[in-house]
DSSP file (Angstrom, degrees, kcal/mol; ACC not computed):
  #  RESIDUE AA STRUCTURE BP1 BP2  ACC     N-H-->O    O-->H-N    N-H-->O    O-->H-N    TCO  KAPPA ALPHA  PHI   PSI    X-CA   Y-CA   Z-CA
    1    1 A M     >        0   0    0      0, 0.0     4,-1.5     0, 0.0     3,-0.3   0.000 360.0 360.0 360.0 -41.7   36.5 -125.2  334.3
    2    2 A L  H  >  +     0   0    0      1,-0.2     4,-1.5     2,-0.2     0, 0.0   0.815 360.0  59.6 -67.8 -27.9   36.2 -125.9  330.6
    3    3 A T  H  4 S+     0   0    0      1,-0.2    -1,-0.2     2,-0.2     0, 0.0   0.798 108.3  44.4 -73.2 -27.5   39.3 -124.0  329.8
    4    4 A T  H  > S+     0   0    0     -3,-0.3     4,-1.2     2,-0.2    -1,-0.2   0.784 107.9  59.3 -86.4 -25.4   41.4 -126.3  332.0
    5    5 A M  H  X S+     0   0    0     -4,-1.5     4,-2.7     1,-0.2     5,-0.2   0.870  99.0  58.1 -66.3 -40.0   39.7 -129.5  330.7
    6    6 A R  H  X S+     0   0    0     -4,-1.5     4,-2.5     2,-0.2    -1,-0.2   0.910 105.1  46.5 -61.0 -47.1   40.7 -128.9  327.1
    7    7 A P  H  > S+     0   0    0      0, 0.0     4,-2.6     0, 0.0    -1,-0.2   0.908 115.4  48.2 -62.2 -42.9   44.5 -128.8  327.7
    8    8 A I  H  X S+     0   0    0     -4,-1.2     4,-2.3     2,-0.2    -2,-0.2   0.907 111.7  49.5 -67.2 -40.8   44.3 -131.9  329.8
    9    9 A R  H  X S+     0   0    0     -4,-2.7     4,-2.4     2,-0.2    -1,-0.2   0.928 111.8  48.4 -63.2 -44.7   42.2 -133.7  327.2
   10   10 A L  H  X S+     0   0    0     -4,-2.5     4,-2.3     2,-0.2    -2,-0.2   0.895 110.9  50.9 -59.9 -42.5   44.6 -132.8  324.5
   11   11 A L  H  X S+     0   0    0     -4,-2.6     4,-2.6     2,-0.2    -1,-0.2   0.888 109.1  50.8 -61.8 -42.4   47.5 -133.9  326.5
   12   12 A M  H  X S+     0   0    0     -4,-2.3     4,-2.4     2,-0.2     5,-0.2   0.920 110.5  49.1 -60.8 -45.2   45.9 -137.3  327.2
   13   13 A I  H  X S+     0   0    0     -4,-2.4     4,-2.1     2,-0.2    -2,-0.2   0.884 111.4  50.1 -62.9 -41.9   45.2 -137.7  323.5
   14   14 A F  H  X S+     0   0    0     -4,-2.3     4,-2.5     2,-0.2    -2,-0.2   0.933 111.8  48.1 -60.0 -48.8   48.9 -136.9  322.8
   15   15 A L  H  X S+     0   0    0     -4,-2.6     4,-2.3     2,-0.2    -2,-0.2   0.886 110.8  49.5 -61.8 -41.3   50.1 -139.3  325.3
   16   16 A L  H  X S+     0   0    0     -4,-2.4     4,-2.3     1,-0.2    -1,-0.2   0.913 112.2  49.2 -69.3 -38.8   47.9 -142.2  324.1
   17   17 A A  H  X S+     0   0    0     -4,-2.1     4,-2.4    -5,-0.2    -2,-0.2   0.894 108.6  52.9 -65.3 -37.3   49.0 -141.6  320.5
   18   18 A T  H  X S+     0   0    0     -4,-2.5     4,-2.2     1,-0.2    -2,-0.2   0.903 111.0  46.6 -62.8 -41.5   52.6 -141.6  321.6
   19   19 A L  H  X S+     0   0    0     -4,-2.3     4,-1.5     2,-0.2    -2,-0.2   0.881 109.9  54.0 -65.0 -36.3   52.1 -144.9  323.3
   20   20 A A  H  X S+     0   0    0     -4,-2.3     4,-0.9     1,-0.2    -2,-0.2   0.945 111.6  45.0 -60.9 -48.3   50.3 -146.4  320.3
   21   21 A F  H  < S+     0   0    0     -4,-2.4     3,-0.2     1,-0.2    -1,-0.2   0.843 110.7  51.7 -65.4 -35.0   53.1 -145.5  318.0
   22   22 A S  H  < S+     0   0    0     -4,-2.2    -1,-0.2     1,-0.2    -2,-0.2   0.806 105.1  58.4 -71.4 -28.3   55.9 -146.7  320.3
   23   23 A A  H  < S+     0   0    0     -4,-1.5     2,-0.3    -5,-0.2    -1,-0.2   0.755  85.1  95.2 -73.3 -24.1   54.1 -150.0  320.6
   24   24 A M  S  < S-     0   0    0     -4,-0.9     2,-0.2    -3,-0.2    -4,-0.0  -0.556  85.4-117.6 -67.0 125.2   54.2 -150.5  316.8
   25   25 A A        -     0   0    0     -2,-0.3     2,-0.5     1,-0.1    -2,-0.1  -0.504  21.6-139.1 -65.7 127.8   57.2 -152.6  315.9
   26   26 A A        -     0   0    0     -2,-0.2     2,-0.5    -4,-0.1    -1,-0.1  -0.797  17.1-129.6 -85.6 128.3   59.6 -150.8  313.7
   27   27 A Q        -     0   0    0     -2,-0.5     2,-0.3     1,-0.0    -1,-0.0  -0.651  22.6-140.9 -81.7 123.3   60.9 -153.0  311.0
   28   28 A R        -     0   0    0     -2,-0.5     2,-0.4     1,-0.0    -1,-0.0  -0.602   5.0-141.3 -85.6 141.1   64.7 -152.9  310.8
   29   29 A D        -     0   0    0     -2,-0.3    82,-0.2    83,-0.0    81,-0.1  -0.859  15.6-158.2 -99.9 139.8   66.6 -152.9  307.6
   30   30 A F  B     -a  111   0A   0     80,-1.7    82,-5.0    -2,-0.4     4,-0.1  -0.896  26.0 -95.9-114.0 147.5   69.8 -154.8  307.3
   31   31 A P    >   -     0   0    0      0, 0.0     3,-1.8     0, 0.0    -1,-0.1  -0.074  36.9-109.7 -58.6 160.6   72.7 -154.4  304.9
   32   32 A A  T 3  S+     0   0    0      1,-0.3    79,-0.1    79,-0.2    78,-0.0   0.740 117.5  57.8 -63.6 -22.2   72.9 -156.5  301.8
   33   33 A S  T 3  S+     0   0    0      2,-0.0    53,-0.3    53,-0.0    -1,-0.3   0.309  78.5 135.1 -89.7   7.9   75.8 -158.4  303.2
   34   34 A T    <   -     0   0    0     -3,-1.8     2,-0.2    51,-0.1    51,-0.2  -0.354  34.5-165.9 -65.5 134.2   73.9 -159.5  306.4
   35   35 A L  E     -B   84   0B   0     49,-3.4    49,-2.0    -2,-0.1     2,-0.4  -0.673  11.0-133.6-110.1 171.3   74.2 -163.1  307.5
   36   36 A R  E     +B   83   0B   0     47,-0.2     2,-0.3    -2,-0.2    47,-0.2  -0.966  37.0 131.6-127.0 140.1   72.1 -165.1  310.0
   37   37 A G  E     -B   82   0B   0     45,-2.2    45,-3.1    -2,-0.4     2,-0.7  -0.984  55.5 -88.5-168.1 178.5   73.3 -167.3  312.8
   38   38 A K  E     -B   81   0B   0     -2,-0.3    12,-2.5    43,-0.2    13,-0.4  -0.909  46.5-155.8-105.2 107.5   73.1 -168.4  316.5
   39   39 A L  E     +BC  80  49B   0     41,-3.0    41,-2.3    -2,-0.7     2,-0.4  -0.694  19.7 173.6 -91.8 131.7   75.6 -166.3  318.5
   40   40 A T  E     -BC  79  48B   0      8,-2.5     8,-2.6    -2,-0.4     2,-0.7  -0.994  27.3-137.3-131.2 131.7   77.2 -167.2  321.8
   41   41 A I  E     + C   0  47B   0     37,-0.6     6,-0.2    -2,-0.4     3,-0.1  -0.731  29.1 172.0 -83.0 117.0   80.0 -165.1  323.4
   42   42 A T  E    S-     0   0B   0      4,-1.4     2,-0.2    -2,-0.7     5,-0.2   0.937  71.4 -11.8 -92.2 -52.5   82.5 -167.7  324.6
   43   43 A D  E >  S- C   0  46B   0      3,-1.5     3,-3.0    34,-0.0    -1,-0.2  -0.735 103.6 -84.7-150.3  89.4   85.5 -165.7  325.8
   44   44 A Y  T 3  S+     0   0    0      1,-0.4     3,-0.1    -2,-0.2    11,-0.1  -0.065 117.9  20.3 -44.1 126.6   85.2 -162.1  324.6
   45   45 A P  T 3  S+     0   0    0      0, 0.0    11,-2.8     0, 0.0    -1,-0.4  -0.940 114.9  84.3 -93.5  11.1   86.1 -161.1  321.9
   46   46 A N  E <   +CD  43  55B   0     -3,-3.0    -3,-1.5     9,-0.2    -4,-1.4  -0.595  56.5 167.5 -81.2 134.0   85.8 -164.8  320.9
   47   47 A V  E     -CD  41  54B   0      7,-2.8     7,-2.9    -2,-0.3     2,-0.4  -0.913  30.1-132.9-137.6 163.4   82.3 -166.0  319.9
   48   48 A T  E     -CD  40  53B   0     -8,-2.6    -8,-2.5    -2,-0.3     2,-0.5  -0.974  15.0-166.3-114.2 140.4   80.7 -168.9  318.2
   49   49 A V  E >  S-CD  39  52B   0      3,-2.5     3,-1.6    -2,-0.4   -10,-0.2  -0.934  77.3 -27.1-127.7 110.8   78.2 -168.5  315.4
   50   50 A S  T 3  S-     0   0    0    -12,-2.5   -11,-0.1    -2,-0.5    -1,-0.1   0.889 129.1 -46.0  51.7  44.7   76.2 -171.5  314.6
   51   51 A G  T 3  S+     0   0    0    -13,-0.4     2,-0.4     1,-0.2    -1,-0.3   0.326 114.3 116.3  89.5  -8.5   79.1 -173.7  315.8
   52   52 A N  E <   -D   49   0B   0     -3,-1.6    -3,-2.5     1,-0.0     2,-0.5  -0.801  65.9-124.2 -96.9 133.1   81.9 -171.7  313.9
   53   53 A A  E     +D   48   0B   0     -2,-0.4     2,-0.2    -5,-0.2    -5,-0.2  -0.657  45.1 154.1 -78.5 125.4   84.6 -169.9  316.0
   54   54 A L  E     -D   47   0B   0     -7,-2.9    -7,-2.8    -2,-0.5     2,-0.4  -0.801  33.1-124.4-137.0 177.0   84.8 -166.1  315.1
   55   55 A R  E     -D   46   0B   0     35,-0.3    37,-3.0    -2,-0.2     2,-0.4  -0.937  17.1-122.4-127.2 152.2   85.8 -162.9  316.7
   56   56 A L  E     -e   92   0B   0    -11,-2.8    37,-0.2    -2,-0.4     3,-0.1  -0.771  39.7-122.8 -83.4 137.4   84.1 -159.6  317.4
   57   57 A S  E >   -     0   0B   0     35,-3.3     3,-1.9    -2,-0.4     2,-0.2  -0.407  35.0 -87.4 -74.2 157.7   86.2 -156.8  315.7
   58   58 A P  E 3  S+     0   0B   0      0, 0.0    -1,-0.1     0, 0.0    33,-0.0  -0.550 120.5  22.1 -61.6 131.9   87.6 -154.0  317.7
   59   59 A G  E 3  S+     0   0B   0     -2,-0.2    34,-0.1     1,-0.2    -2,-0.0   0.515  88.5 160.0  86.7   4.3   84.8 -151.4  317.7
   60   60 A S  E <   -     0   0B   0     -3,-1.9     2,-0.4    32,-0.1    -1,-0.2  -0.219  29.3-141.4 -60.7 157.9   82.1 -153.9  316.9
   61   61 A R  E     -e   94   0B   0     32,-1.9    34,-2.5    10,-0.1     2,-0.4  -0.944  11.8-165.6-126.5 137.7   78.5 -152.9  317.7
   62   62 A I  E     -e   95   0B   0     -2,-0.4     8,-2.8     8,-0.4     2,-0.4  -0.996   5.9-163.1-123.1 128.0   75.7 -155.1  319.1
   63   63 A W  E     -eF  96  69B   0     32,-2.9    34,-3.2    -2,-0.4     6,-0.2  -0.946  11.6-142.0-106.8 134.4   72.1 -153.9  319.0
   64   64 A N    >   -     0   0    0      4,-2.9     3,-1.8    -2,-0.4    35,-0.1  -0.115  40.0 -85.1 -78.3-176.1   69.4 -155.6  321.1
   65   65 A T  T 3  S+     0   0    0      1,-0.3    34,-0.1    33,-0.2    -1,-0.1   0.630 131.4  55.3 -69.8 -11.7   65.8 -156.3  320.2
   66   66 A E  T 3  S-     0   0    0      2,-0.2    -1,-0.3    33,-0.0     3,-0.1   0.246 118.8-111.4-101.8  13.3   64.9 -152.7  321.2
   67   67 A Q  S <  S+     0   0    0     -3,-1.8     2,-0.3     1,-0.3    -2,-0.1   0.805  76.4 131.5  59.9  34.6   67.6 -151.3  318.8
   68   68 A L        -     0   0    0      1,-0.0    -4,-2.9     0, 0.0    -1,-0.3  -0.888  64.9-103.8-109.8 145.1   69.8 -150.1  321.8
   69   69 A T  B     -F   63   0B   0     -2,-0.3     2,-0.4    -6,-0.2    -6,-0.3  -0.434  36.7-155.1 -71.7 147.2   73.5 -150.9  321.8
   70   70 A Q        -     0   0    0     -8,-2.8    -8,-0.4    -2,-0.1     5,-0.0  -0.954  15.8-123.0-124.0 136.5   74.5 -153.6  324.1
   71   71 A I    >>  -     0   0    0     -2,-0.4     3,-1.8     1,-0.1     4,-0.6  -0.681  26.9-128.3 -78.0 129.3   77.9 -154.4  325.7
   72   72 A P  G >4 S+     0   0    0      0, 0.0     3,-1.5     0, 0.0     4,-0.3   0.833 105.7  54.6 -46.4 -45.5   79.1 -157.8  324.8
   73   73 A N  G >4 S+     0   0    0      1,-0.3     3,-1.4     2,-0.2   -32,-0.0   0.812  97.4  65.6 -65.1 -25.2   79.7 -159.0  328.3
   74   74 A S  G <4 S+     0   0    0     -3,-1.8    -1,-0.3     1,-0.3    -3,-0.0   0.703  90.2  66.6 -67.2 -16.1   76.1 -158.1  329.3
   75   75 A L  G X< S-     0   0    0     -3,-1.5     3,-1.0    -4,-0.6    -1,-0.3   0.636  88.5-164.5 -78.7 -12.0   74.9 -160.8  326.9
   76   76 A G  T <   -     0   0    0     -3,-1.4   -35,-0.4    -4,-0.3    -1,-0.2  -0.307  49.2 -48.0  66.0-146.9   76.4 -163.6  329.1
   77   77 A T  T 3  S+     0   0    0    -37,-0.1    -1,-0.2     2,-0.1    -2,-0.0   0.177  96.5 125.6-111.0  14.9   76.8 -167.0  327.7
   78   78 A D    <   -     0   0    0     -3,-1.0   -37,-0.6     1,-0.1     2,-0.4  -0.243  61.5-118.1 -62.8 158.8   73.3 -167.3  326.3
   79   79 A T  E     -B   40   0B   0    -39,-0.2     2,-0.4   -41,-0.0   -39,-0.2  -0.885  32.3-172.5-103.2 134.9   72.7 -168.1  322.7
   80   80 A Y  E     -B   39   0B   0    -41,-2.3   -41,-3.0    -2,-0.4     2,-0.6  -0.976  27.2-123.5-130.3 140.6   70.9 -165.6  320.5
   81   81 A V  E     +B   38   0B   0     -2,-0.4    17,-2.9   -43,-0.2     2,-0.3  -0.700  48.7 170.6 -78.0 125.1   69.6 -165.6  317.0
   82   82 A V  E     -BG  37  97B   0    -45,-3.1   -45,-2.2    -2,-0.6     2,-0.4  -0.944  40.4-136.3-136.7 152.7   71.2 -162.8  315.3
   83   83 A N  E     +BG  36  96B   0     13,-2.0    13,-2.9    -2,-0.3     2,-0.3  -0.863  41.2 170.7 -97.2 147.1   71.8 -161.1  312.0
   84   84 A Y  E     -BG  35  95B   0    -49,-2.0   -49,-3.4    -2,-0.4     2,-0.3  -0.989  26.7-140.6-155.1 159.5   75.4 -160.0  311.6
   85   85 A T  E     - G   0  94B   0      9,-1.9     8,-2.3    -2,-0.3     9,-1.1  -0.922  14.0-140.1-122.7 152.7   78.1 -158.6  309.2
   86   86 A L  E     - G   0  92B   0     -2,-0.3     6,-0.2   -53,-0.3     2,-0.1  -0.840  13.2-137.8-108.5 149.6   81.7 -159.4  308.7
   87   87 A N    >   -     0   0    0      4,-3.0     3,-1.8    -2,-0.3    -1,-0.0  -0.251  43.5 -83.3 -86.2-174.8   84.5 -156.9  308.0
   88   88 A A  T 3  S+     0   0    0      1,-0.3    -1,-0.1     2,-0.1    -2,-0.0   0.819 129.3  56.6 -58.2 -34.0   87.4 -157.4  305.5
   89   89 A Q  T 3  S-     0   0    0      2,-0.1    -1,-0.3     1,-0.1     3,-0.1   0.478 119.1-108.9 -78.8  -1.2   89.3 -159.4  308.1
   90   90 A G  S <  S+     0   0    0     -3,-1.8   -35,-0.3     1,-0.3     2,-0.2   0.555  76.7 131.3  85.9   8.6   86.6 -161.8  308.5
   91   91 A E        -     0   0    0    -37,-0.1    -4,-3.0     1,-0.0     2,-0.4  -0.641  66.5-104.0 -91.9 152.9   85.6 -160.5  312.0
   92   92 A I  E     +eG  56  86B   0    -37,-3.0   -35,-3.3    -2,-0.2    -6,-0.2  -0.652  42.2 169.8 -79.7 127.2   82.0 -159.7  313.1
   93   93 A D  E     +     0   0B   0     -8,-2.3   -32,-1.9    -2,-0.4     2,-0.4   0.671  62.9  32.0-109.9 -27.1   81.6 -156.0  313.1
   94   94 A R  E     -eG  61  85B   0     -9,-1.1    -9,-1.9   -34,-0.2     2,-0.4  -0.995  61.0-178.5-136.6 132.5   77.8 -155.5  313.5
   95   95 A V  E     -eG  62  84B   0    -34,-2.5   -32,-2.9    -2,-0.4     2,-0.5  -0.990   7.4-169.5-130.8 136.0   75.4 -157.7  315.3
   96   96 A W  E     -eG  63  83B   0    -13,-2.9   -13,-2.0    -2,-0.4     2,-0.4  -0.967  19.3-141.8-119.9 113.0   71.5 -157.3  315.7
   97   97 A V  E     - G   0  82B   0    -34,-3.2   -15,-0.2    -2,-0.5   -30,-0.2  -0.634  28.3-132.7 -76.4 133.1   69.9 -159.6  318.2
   98   98 A L        -     0   0    0    -17,-2.9   -17,-0.2    -2,-0.4   -33,-0.2  -0.545   2.7-130.1 -95.0 148.7   66.6 -160.6  316.6
   99   99 A T     >  -     0   0    0     -2,-0.2     4,-2.7   -34,-0.1     5,-0.2  -0.439  40.0-101.6 -76.9 163.8   63.0 -160.6  318.1
  100  100 A P  H  > S+     0   0    0      0, 0.0     4,-1.4     0, 0.0    -1,-0.1   0.848 124.6  52.2 -57.2 -34.2   61.1 -163.8  317.6
  101  101 A D  H  4 S+     0   0    0      2,-0.2     4,-0.4     1,-0.2     3,-0.2   0.927 111.3  45.9 -68.0 -43.3   59.2 -162.2  314.8
  102  102 A E  H >4 S+     0   0    0      1,-0.2     3,-1.3     2,-0.2    -1,-0.2   0.896 109.5  55.2 -68.3 -36.7   62.3 -161.1  313.0
  103  103 A A  H 3< S+     0   0    0     -4,-2.7    -1,-0.2     1,-0.3    -2,-0.2   0.846 103.0  57.0 -64.5 -31.7   64.0 -164.5  313.5
  104  104 A S  T 3< S+     0   0    0     -4,-1.4    -1,-0.3    -5,-0.2     2,-0.2   0.578  92.7  85.2 -72.7  -9.7   61.0 -166.2  311.8
  105  105 A Q  S <  S-     0   0    0     -3,-1.3     2,-0.2    -4,-0.4     5,-0.0  -0.587  90.5-103.1 -90.6 151.7   61.4 -164.1  308.7
  106  106 A K    >>  -     0   0    0     -2,-0.2     3,-0.8     1,-0.1     4,-0.6  -0.554  23.1-129.2 -75.9 143.9   63.8 -165.2  306.0
  107  107 A I  H >> S+     0   0    0      1,-0.3     4,-1.3    -2,-0.2     3,-0.8   0.814 103.9  65.1 -61.5 -33.2   67.0 -163.3  305.8
  108  108 A E  H 34 S+     0   0    0      1,-0.3    -1,-0.3     2,-0.2   -74,-0.0   0.825 102.5  48.2 -64.3 -31.0   66.7 -162.6  302.2
  109  109 A T  H <4 S+     0   0    0     -3,-0.8    -1,-0.3     1,-0.2    -2,-0.2   0.673 109.5  53.1 -82.5 -13.5   63.6 -160.5  302.8
  110  110 A Q  H << S+     0   0    0     -3,-0.8   -80,-1.7    -4,-0.6    -2,-0.2   0.693  82.2 104.7 -93.5 -16.6   65.2 -158.5  305.5
  111  111 A R  B >< S-a   30   0A   0     -4,-1.3     3,-2.1   -82,-0.2     4,-0.2  -0.376  86.1 -97.6 -63.9 134.5   68.3 -157.5  303.6
  112  112 A N  T 3  S+     0   0    0    -82,-5.0    -1,-0.1     1,-0.3    -2,-0.1  -0.347 110.6  28.0 -58.3 130.8   68.2 -153.8  302.5
  113  113 A G  T 3  S+     0   0    0     -4,-0.1    -1,-0.3    -2,-0.1    -2,-0.1   0.283  99.4  86.9  98.4  -5.7   67.0 -153.4  299.0
  114  114 A N    <   +     0   0    0     -3,-2.1     2,-0.2    -5,-0.1    -2,-0.1   0.339  61.5 110.7-103.5   4.4   65.0 -156.6  299.0
  115  115 A K              0   0    0     -4,-0.2    -5,-0.1     1,-0.1    -6,-0.0  -0.571 360.0 360.0 -80.3 143.9   61.8 -154.9  300.4
  116  116 A L              0   0    0     -2,-0.2    -1,-0.1    -7,-0.1    -7,-0.0   0.385 360.0 360.0 -86.9 360.0   58.9 -154.5  298.1
């Protein structure tokens, strides 16, 4: 009886530790050129960012709040607070949909290289 209890107990401890670590928010680093705005997809690949008309570049990537890639059409016409970068042509090439906690932080502290 004791020999079967120990592996089960170790498994339970491992599972609880895994859940605890996954619940901790991972802080994302953003490139130094990152900008912040409110993004709405109007007519893919056309978007507005804080009222300015822009385009998503071919091959652009969007990460949701769980750091999973998102298909632009799945965002619908809602408005999201995002960090984003522009390519050399002035098109948006990377977008990160921010969590409320991330959105409350200043962009200057989120840019890679500005961490203490």
